[in-house]
C-alpha positions in Angstrom: -143.2 -22.7 -58.1 -139.6 -21.9 -57.7 -139.2 -21.2 -61.4 -142.1 -18.8 -61.3 -140.3 -16.7 -58.7 -137.1 -16.8 -60.8 -139.0 -15.4 -63.7 -141.0 -12.7 -61.8 -138.1 -11.3 -59.7 -135.8 -10.2 -62.6 -138.8 -8.6 -64.4 -139.7 -6.6 -61.3 -136.1 -5.5 -60.9 -136.1 -4.3 -64.5 -139.4 -2.5 -64.1 -138.2 -0.5 -61.1 -134.5 0.0 -62.1 -135.3 0.9 -65.7 -136.5 4.5 -65.0 -133.4 5.2 -63.0 -131.3 5.0 -66.1 -133.6 7.6 -67.8 -135.6 7.6 -70.9 -133.3 8.9 -73.6 -134.9 10.3 -76.7 -133.3 10.0 -80.0 -132.7 12.8 -82.3 -135.8 14.1 -83.8 -137.8 13.2 -80.7 -138.9 9.7 -81.8 -138.6 7.0 -79.2 -136.2 4.2 -80.0 -138.1 0.9 -80.3 -135.1 -0.9 -78.8 -135.1 1.1 -75.6 -136.4 -0.4 -72.4 -139.7 0.9 -71.0 -140.8 -0.2 -67.6 -144.5 0.1 -68.1 -144.4 -2.0 -71.3 -142.3 -4.5 -69.5 -144.7 -4.8 -66.5 -147.7 -5.2 -68.8 -145.8 -7.7 -70.9 -145.0 -9.7 -67.7 -148.6 -9.4 -66.5 -149.9 -10.6 -69.8 -147.3 -13.4 -70.0 -148.1 -14.6 -66.4 -151.9 -14.4 -67.0 -151.6 -16.3 -70.2 -149.2 -18.8 -68.6 -151.6 -19.3 -65.6 -154.5 -19.8 -68.0 -152.6 -22.3 -70.1 -151.1 -24.0 -67.0 -154.4 -24.5 -65.2 -156.8 -24.9 -68.2 -155.0 -26.1 -71.2 -152.0 -28.0 -69.8 -154.1 -30.7 -68.0 -156.0 -31.3 -71.2 -152.7 -31.5 -73.2 -151.2 -33.7 -70.5 -154.3 -35.9 -70.4 -154.2 -36.2 -74.2 -150.5 -37.1 -74.1 -151.1 -39.7 -71.4 -154.0 -41.2 -73.4 -151.8 -41.3 -76.5 -149.0 -42.9 -74.5 -151.5 -45.5 -73.1 -152.9 -46.1 -76.6 -149.3 -46.7 -77.9 -148.5 -48.9 -75.0 -151.7 -51.0 -75.6 -151.0 -51.2 -79.3 -147.5 -52.4 -78.6 -148.8 -55.0 -76.1 -151.5 -56.1 -78.6 -148.9 -56.3 -81.4 -146.7 -58.5 -79.1 -149.7 -60.7 -78.3 -150.7 -60.9 -81.9 -147.1 -61.7 -82.9 -147.0 -64.4 -80.2 -150.3 -65.8 -81.4 -149.2 -65.7 -85.1 -145.9 -67.5 -84.1 -148.0 -70.1 -82.3 -150.3 -70.5 -85.3 -147.3 -70.7 -87.6 -145.8 -73.5 -85.6 -149.1 -75.2 -85.4 -149.5 -74.9 -89.1 -146.0 -76.2 -89.7 -146.7 -79.2 -87.4 -149.9 -79.9 -89.3 -148.1 -79.6 -92.6 -145.4 -82.0 -91.4 -148.0 -84.4 -90.2 -149.8 -84.2 -93.6 -146.5 -84.9 -95.4 -146.0 -87.9 -93.2 -149.6 -89.0 -93.9 -149.2 -88.9 -97.7 -147.2 -92.2 -98.1 -149.7 -94.0 -95.9 -152.6 -92.6 -97.8 -151.0 -93.5 -101.1 -150.3 -97.1 -99.9 -153.9 -97.3 -98.7 -155.2 -96.1 -102.1 -152.9 -98.5 -103.9 -154.2 -101.4 -101.8 -157.8 -100.4 -102.4 -157.2 -100.1 -106.1 -155.6 -103.5 -106.1 -158.5 -105.0 -104.1 -161.0 -103.4 -106.5 -159.0 -104.7 -109.5 -159.0 -108.2 -108.0 -162.7 -108.0 -107.2 -163.4 -106.9 -110.8 -161.3 -109.7 -112.2 -163.0 -112.3 -110.1 -166.4 -110.9 -111.0 -165.5 -110.9 -114.7 -164.2 -114.5 -114.3 -167.4 -115.5 -112.6 -169.5 -113.8 -115.3 -167.4 -115.5 -118.0 -167.8 -118.9 -116.3 -171.6 -118.3 -116.0 -171.8 -117.4 -119.7 -169.8 -120.5 -120.6 -172.2 -122.7 -118.6 -175.2 -121.0 -120.2 -173.7 -121.5 -123.7 -172.8 -125.1 -122.9 -176.4 -125.7 -121.8 -177.7 -124.0 -125.0 -175.3 -126.1 -127.1 -176.5 -129.3 -125.3 -180.1 -128.3 -125.9 -179.4 -127.5 -129.5 -177.5 -130.7 -129.9 -180.4 -132.7 -128.4 -182.9 -130.9 -130.7 -180.6 -131.5 -133.7 -180.3 -135.2 -132.8 -184.1 -135.5 -132.3 -184.7 -133.8 -135.7 -182.1 -136.0 -137.3 -183.8 -139.1 -135.9 -187.2 -137.9 -136.9 -185.9 -137.3 -140.5 -184.1 -140.6 -140.5 -187.3 -142.3 -139.3 -189.3 -140.6 -142.0 -186.7 -141.5 -144.6 -186.6 -145.1 -143.3 -190.3 -145.3 -143.4 -190.4 -143.9 -146.9 -187.7 -146.4 -148.1 -189.4 -149.3 -146.4 -192.8 -148.3 -147.9 -191.3 -148.3 -151.3 -189.5 -151.5 -150.6 -192.6 -153.2 -149.4 -194.7 -151.7 -152.0 -197.3 -150.5 -149.7 -198.0 -147.5 -147.8 -197.9 -147.4 -144.0 -200.6 -145.7 -141.9 -199.8 -142.9 -139.6 -200.1 -145.1 -136.6 -197.5 -147.4 -138.2 -195.2 -144.5 -138.7 -195.5 -143.5 -135.1 -195.0 -147.0 -133.8 -191.9 -147.4 -136.0 -190.6 -144.0 -135.0 -191.0 -144.7 -131.3 -189.3 -148.1 -131.7 -186.4 -146.5 -133.6 -186.0 -143.8 -131.0 -185.9 -146.3 -128.2 -183.2 -148.3 -130.0 -181.2 -145.2 -130.6 -181.4 -144.1 -127.0 -180.2 -147.5 -125.9 -177.2 -147.1 -128.3 -176.5 -143.6 -127.2 -176.4 -144.7 -123.6 -173.9 -147.4 -124.3 
């Protein structure tokens, strides 16, 4: 309020003191635009004060409110940026810790993978060995069966051959029952010899 008085007082003095100095006219009767005129000064002061009052009471609170809102928005943004920066720093440290943990975990995982691969390899080897052993046993049984069949066929052929030779040697022909009986006797003798 004090500044308002400081502005109005000099203007009022100029308004009332100005006519005392006179109103000089220039040559040719045209007023000088640079000369002081009290009526114009008063109206200028009145318009200025009216405009100032309107702006001070109507516009200035809105401008001040806008500036305060902007200041608050900036303050909130700064606080939010600080909190985001702190959160990002925490996330970064957490990520770096997890990364370090992962790097420490890699050798253990590799060792575990190597052990599992070795176990799988051993398991596959043992399974292959078991399969090979089973195949050998099967082949051995097949060979034994084939050998027994070959021996049986050989004995049968030998018996037929012996029968044929004996028939020629004796000069007579044997009956089928004779052949069977001789064959069974020969087989029994051969079994006895094979067992010894």
